[in-house]
C-alpha positions in Angstrom: 9.8 -9.2 27.3 9.5 -10.7 23.8 11.1 -9.5 20.5 8.1 -7.3 19.5 8.2 -5.5 22.9 11.9 -4.9 22.5 11.3 -3.5 19.1 8.6 -1.2 20.5 11.3 0.4 22.6 13.3 1.3 19.5 13.8 4.9 20.5 15.3 3.9 23.8 17.4 1.1 22.3 18.4 3.3 19.4 17.3 0.5 16.9 14.8 1.1 14.1 12.1 -1.6 13.9 12.6 -2.1 10.1 10.2 -5.0 9.7 7.4 -2.9 11.3 8.5 0.1 9.1 8.2 -2.0 6.0 4.8 -3.2 7.1 3.6 0.3 7.8 4.8 1.8 4.5 3.5 -1.2 2.5 0.1 -1.0 4.1 -0.2 2.8 3.7 0.9 2.6 0.0 -1.3 -0.3 -0.8 -4.4 1.3 0.7 -3.7 4.6 -1.1 -3.6 2.7 -4.5 -6.7 0.8 -3.5 -8.7 4.0 -2.7 -7.4 5.7 -5.9 -8.2 2.6 -8.1 -11.7 3.8 -9.1 -10.1 7.0 -10.5 -7.6 5.0 -12.5 -10.4 2.8 -13.9 -12.7 5.8 -14.6 -12.3 9.4 -15.5 -9.2 10.2 -13.4 -9.4 13.6 -11.6 -12.5 14.4 -13.7 -14.4 11.7 -11.9 -17.2 12.9 -9.5 -15.7 10.5 -6.9 -12.6 12.7 -6.4 -14.1 14.8 -3.7 -15.0 11.7 -1.7 -12.0 9.5 -2.4 -9.2 11.9 -1.6 -10.3 12.5 2.0 -10.7 8.7 2.4 -7.2 8.2 1.1 -5.8 10.5 3.8 -6.8 7.9 6.4 -4.6 5.2 4.9 -1.6 6.0 7.1 -3.8 6.0 10.1 -5.0 2.5 9.3 -1.4 1.4 8.7 -0.6 2.7 12.2 -3.3 0.4 13.6 -1.9 -2.5 11.7 1.7 -2.1 13.0 0.4 -1.4 16.5 -1.9 -4.5 16.6 0.0 -6.9 14.4 3.7 -6.0 14.8 3.1 -4.6 18.3 5.3 -1.6 17.7 5.0 0.0 20.2 3.8 -2.4 22.8 0.6 -2.0 24.8 0.8 0.8 27.4 3.1 3.0 25.4 1.1 3.6 22.2 -0.5 7.0 23.1 2.9 8.4 24.1 4.8 6.8 21.2 2.3 8.3 18.8 2.3 11.7 20.5 -1.4 11.7 21.2 -1.1 11.9 25.0 0.0 13.3 27.5 0.1 16.9 26.3 3.2 18.0 28.2 4.6 20.5 28.5 1.1 22.0 28.1 2.1 25.6 27.6 4.5 24.8 24.8 2.0 22.5 23.1 -0.8 25.1 23.2 1.6 27.7 21.8 2.5 25.4 19.0 -1.2 24.6 18.3 -1.9 28.4 17.9 1.1 28.8 15.7 0.0 25.7 13.6 -3.2 27.6 12.6 -1.3 30.8 11.6 2.1 29.9 10.3 1.3 27.6 7.3 -1.0 30.2 5.7 1.6 32.9 6.3 4.2 30.7 4.5 1.9 30.2 1.6 1.1 33.9 1.5 4.9 34.7 1.5 5.4 32.1 -1.2 2.7 33.8 -3.4 4.2 37.3 -2.7 7.8 36.2 -3.5 6.6 34.5 -6.6 4.9 37.8 -7.7 8.0 39.8 -6.9 10.2 37.4 -8.9 7.9 37.8 -11.9 6.9 34.1 -11.8 3.2 35.0 -11.6 1.2 38.2 -12.1 -1.0 39.1 -9.1 -4.0 41.4 -8.7 -4.1 42.5 -5.1 -6.8 45.2 -5.7 -9.4 43.9 -8.0 -8.6 40.2 -7.6 -9.5 39.8 -11.2 -8.6 36.2 -11.5 -10.8 35.1 -8.6 -13.6 37.4 -9.8 -13.5 35.8 -13.2 -13.6 32.3 -11.8 -16.6 33.2 -9.7 -18.4 34.8 -12.6 -17.8 31.7 -14.7 -19.4 29.8 -11.9 -22.5 32.0 -12.1 -21.8 34.1 -9.0 -23.3 37.6 -9.1 -20.6 39.9 -7.8 -22.9 43.0 -8.2 -24.4 42.1 -4.8 -21.2 41.6 -2.8 -17.9 43.3 -3.9 -15.1 40.9 -4.7 -12.9 42.5 -2.1 -15.4 41.5 0.6 -15.5 37.9 -0.7 -11.7 37.7 -0.5 -11.6 39.1 3.0 -14.3 36.5 4.0 -12.2 33.8 2.5 -9.1 34.9 4.5 -11.1 35.2 7.7 -12.4 31.7 7.3 -8.8 30.2 7.1 -8.6 29.3 10.8 -11.9 27.5 10.7 -10.8 25.8 7.5 -7.6 24.7 9.3 -9.6 23.0 12.0 -12.0 21.4 9.6 -9.2 20.1 7.4 -7.4 18.9 10.5 -9.9 16.0 10.7 -8.7 14.2 7.6 -5.2 15.5 8.2 -5.2 13.5 11.4 -5.5 10.3 9.3 -2.2 11.2 7.7 -0.3 12.7 10.6 -0.9 10.0 13.1 1.0 7.8 10.6 3.7 10.2 9.3 4.6 12.3 12.3 3.0 10.0 14.9 4.2 6.5 14.2 6.8 6.7 11.4 8.9 9.6 12.7 9.0 8.0 16.1 10.0 4.7 14.6 12.8 6.3 12.6 14.0 8.5 15.4 17.0 6.3 16.2 18.4 7.4 12.8 19.0 10.9 14.2 17.1 14.1 13.8 17.7 15.0 10.2 17.6 11.5 8.7 14.3 10.7 10.4 12.7 14.0 9.3 13.8 13.7 5.7 13.0 10.0 5.3 9.6 10.6 6.8 9.0 13.5 4.4 10.2 11.4 1.4 7.8 8.5 2.2 5.0 11.0 2.7 5.6 12.4 -0.8 6.0 9.0 -2.5 2.7 7.9 -0.9 0.9 10.5 -3.0 1.9 8.8 -6.2 -1.5 7.3 -7.0 -3.0 10.8 -7.4 0.1 12.7 -8.5 0.4 10.4 -11.5 -3.1 11.4 -12.5 -2.0 15.0 -12.6 -3.0 16.1 -9.1 -1.2 19.1 -7.5 1.2 19.8 -10.4 -0.7 18.9 -13.5 2.1 16.4 -14.4 1.2 12.7 -14.6 4.8 11.5 -14.7 7.8 10.8 -12.5 8.7 14.5 -12.4 5.4 15.2 -10.8 6.1 12.6 -8.1 9.6 14.0 -7.5 8.1 17.5 -7.1 5.7 16.1 -4.5 8.5 14.3 -2.7 10.5 17.6 -2.5 7.5 19.6 -1.3 6.7 17.0 1.3 10.3 16.8 2.5 10.4 20.6 2.9 7.1 20.9 4.8 7.9 17.6 6.6 10.9 19.1 8.3 8.7 21.9 9.8 5.9 19.6 10.8 8.3 17.0 12.1 10.1 19.6 14.1 6.9 20.6 15.8 6.3 17.0 16.7 9.7 16.5 18.2 9.8 19.9 19.9 6.5 19.3 21.7 6.4 15.5 22.0 2.9 15.9 20.6 1.5 15.0 17.1 -1.4 17.6 17.4 0.5 20.7 16.2 1.4 18.7 13.1 -2.2 17.7 12.6 -3.4 21.3 12.8 -0.6 22.6 10.7 -1.3 20.1 8.0 -5.0 21.1 8.1 -4.0 24.8 7.9 -1.7 24.1 4.9 -4.6 22.3 3.0 -6.9 25.2 3.9 -4.5 27.8 2.5 -3.7 25.8 -0.6 -6.1 27.9 -2.7 -4.6 31.3 -1.6 -2.9 31.8 -5.0 -6.3 31.5 -6.7 -7.6 34.4 -4.7 -4.7 36.7 -5.7 -3.8 35.8 -9.2 -4.5 38.2 -12.1 -7.0 37.3 -14.7 -5.6 35.3 -17.6 -2.6 34.0 -15.6 -1.8 30.3 -15.6 0.6 29.9 -12.7 2.9 26.9 -12.7 2.2 25.0 -9.4 5.7 23.4 -9.7 7.1 26.9 -9.1 4.6 29.0 -7.2 2.2 26.5 -5.6 2.2 25.8 -1.9 4.4 22.7 -2.6 6.4 24.3 -5.4 10.0 25.5 -5.7 9.4 28.9 -4.2 7.9 27.4 -1.1 11.0 25.2 -0.7 13.0 28.4 -0.6 10.8 30.0 2.0 10.8 26.9 4.1 14.5 26.5 3.8 15.0 30.1 5.1 12.7 29.4 8.0 14.2 26.0 8.9 17.7 27.7 8.6 16.8 30.3 11.1 15.5 27.6 13.5 18.7 25.6 13.0 20.9 28.6 13.6 19.1 29.3 16.8 19.6 25.8 18.0 16.1 24.5 17.6 17.2 21.2 16.0 19.8 20.3 18.7 19.2 16.9 20.1 18.9 18.1 23.7 16.2 20.7 22.6 14.2 18.2 20.6 14.4 15.3 23.2 10.9 15.3 24.7 10.4 14.5 28.4 10.7 10.9 29.3 6.9 10.5 29.8 6.2 11.8 26.3 8.6 9.5 24.5 6.7 6.2 24.7 9.8 4.5 26.2 9.8 2.7 29.5 12.3 1.1 31.8 
């Protein structure tokens, strides 16, 4: 067995393959900046290329995963599907249950974030006439005399599960890297360090678009730090699903569901309101509070104990 194969067994040997981690992060970050470069050289987020480039950027971590698997050989051949959490799907019942929860829970967290923001007076909501959403549709030329705005909102909510599955396709490009390869590679650090470091890298990776004003409308370091905090908060939950099941697929679907529910605030806000996404957005401060409570409940019930999170041997990508 050569050095690369020994590094591929990092989880079993309790050694992080740091050269491979550096190669993975460097590749993912470089590709993200490369994809975003036309936006920096052009009209930024006003560019017509935004809708095409952002989904492409989401596949950068997936390409980085291929690089470390093929060049650094971490993990070695024969262990990759298990190391990445792609296969086998065992225990099947638990994995299926987490997949169902992955469709439902992120939108519920976003909805709770919006509701709590309204209760705290951070944003004014209109849960009857949906005046903010109606105004946006009218500005876009939609005739609401044909279909009541309430029916449109209900239709949007009903479509969330389908949106989660559609968004899971580009989300796979990220999750196979973050919760598939990187979290597994960092696992020897321990449960909490591996979860938090993976989330921090995930957040920093967004810098090429955050610095253009994406998500928070702040093209500065504060915007990047907000994204890091949001990704660390969500990353704990997504990473927990990965470790609890031994499968990356619940994190893939949950990421897709989060992206599908990101516009929920726009449906419920009152006309004339300009909510601050740093506070009330799906990655904002109120969401950190909601996620902290949820993660706290999981921790108090023992869901982050090492023996609970340790997946079956065949799901760990470790041999011999």
